[in-house]
N, C-alpha and C positions, 0 to 999 in steps of 0.2 A: 242080145248084144250088150255086153258089159260097157257102161259109160264111164263111171267114176265112183269114188267113195267119199263120204263126208260124215261129219259127226252130227247126229240128230239131236232133237230137244232132250232126249233121255240120257244123252252122253254115250250111247252105243254107236258103233260104226254102222252106217247105212250103206248098202250096196245099191247103186243106181244103175238100172238096166235100160230096156227099150221103152216103147210107148204102149199104152193100153187105153182103150175106150170102154166106157161103162154105160149101161142103161139100167134104169131102176123101176121097181114096182112098189106099190103100197098095198097094205092088207085092209081093204075096206070092210070085208066080210067079218073080220074079227075086231073091228074097232070097238073100243070100250070107252065109257065116260065115267069119270071119277066124281064122287059126290063132294059137296062143299065141306062136309065134315070129315073127309078123308076116311070114310068108314067102309072102304072096299070099292068095287067097280059095279057098274050097271050096264046093260046092253044099250047101245046107242040108239037114239030115235032116228027117224028117217031124215029129219033136218040135220042132225048131228053127223050122220053118215055121209051126207052130201059134200062133195068137194067142188068148189067153184073155181079155184085157182090154187096154185102152189108155187113155192120157192125152194130151190135146192141151194144149200150152202155147204161147201166142201172145206174141210179143215186139214191142215198139215200140222200135226201136233195140236197145240192149243190155239193156233192162229188161223184165221180165215184165209183160204187160198183162192177161192173163186165163188161167185154168186150168180145164179141163174134165176131170174124172176119172170113173171108172166107166163107160167107154164100151166098145164092141165093134166088131168088123169083120164085116160080113155076107158072103154068098157072092159078091157082086159087088165085094167089096173096099172098099165104102163104110164110113166110120166112122159108127156108129149109136148111139142111146141105149139100145136094148134088144137083147138077144141075138137073132140072126137077124132083126133089124129090117128093114123095107122102106123105100121112099122116104119114107113118112110119119114115119119114125123117124130120118132123117138128123140127125146132130149139126151144127147150124148156128151160126156165130158172126157177130156183127154188127161191122163195122169202119167207121169214118169214112174215106171215100176221101181219100187224101192223095197228092200228087205232088211230088217223087218218093216212092215208097212206103217208109215206114220199117219195114214189117211183115215178120215171118217167123213160121213155125210149126214146132213140133217135135212129133213123135209118139213116145211112149214106150210100148212094148208089153210086157206080161207082168211088169211091176214090181209087187211086193207092197207097195211104199211109197207114202205120200201125199206129194204135192209142194205141198200147200196152204201158203201163206205164203212160198214161194220168190220172191225178188225178182230174181235174176240167174242166168245160166248156171252160174256157179261153185257156187251153192247146189244146182242140179239135178245137176251132175256128182258132187258129194259124195254125194248120196243114191243115185244110180245105182251108184256104186262099192261101196256097202254092200250092194247087191242083185245082185251079179254072178253068183250061182249060180242065178238064176231064169230063165235063157234070155231075158234082157232084150234088146230090139231098139230101136234108135233111128234116127230119120231126121229131117232138117231141110230146109226149103225156104223160099226167099224168096217173098213175096207181091207181085205186081205188078198194075197196072191198065192196061187198054188205053188208048191215047192219047186216044181220043174218048169214054171212059167217065167220066161225072161222078157216078155213083151215083144213088140214088133219093131222092125228097124225104122219104119216111117209112120207118120200120123195117118196118112191115107190108108195104109194097110190096116192100122188099128181101127179106124172108123168103119172099115168094111167087115171087121170081125169083132163086133162089140161083145163085151162080157156082161153077164148079169151078176150083181153082187148079192142077190137074194132079195127077199121082200121086207120092206121096212114097215113095221107096225106103227100105226098112228094112235095117239091118245088124245082125247078131248081135254082141254085145259079149262078148268073153271075156277081155280083159285091159285094164289101165289105159291102156296106150299106144294101144289102138284107139279108146277113147272120146275121148282127146285128139285123135286124128287126125280124127275126125268134126267136132269143133268147129273145128280148125285149117283144114280144107278149106273149111268154110262161111265162116269169117272171110275167107279169101283170096278166095273168090268174091265176097263183098260188096264188098271193097276194089276188085277189078277192075271191078265194075259201077259203083261210085261214080266211079272214074277215067274210065270211058267216058262217064258222064253229064256230068261236069264238062267234058270235052273237047268 
């Protein structure tokens, strides 16, 4: 159901449609840890691969749109609202379908800090750097919609038919340069996708 049209952060016309609900997974099995010398990656130790809690931060463009804290990861690697939660406990987020999609999501695991009130990625990076000894893991992924998907007319229907956006790989952060690299690589990817869409 087509809702309206507006100008996005990139200056392109965004078509706003119906509602969509998302559930997310992380890739614990492929978790890697980077060395302090930035000399490549090493397999994660058991302690590094463990996730005690996680936070989801959703972006619309470069701005934070919503934050979900106090979450967990279950045995199937789904992000859930309760420890060892099942399908009924999936952490779901509602987004208005927009094309091209301006959305992305970040997973922050094992941080002891609160990200409430953060408005931008810079705010988030500053907090993570103060928590670097807590085996913090970070991953970020763009959210896209299938070409023929227009969303659902109601939030209730969207919640009953949640979509998976894919598995978000997490990287262990052990130095300031590594956190910068995560954001740098994501920004480069977004620019390339935007260029492809414009062309």
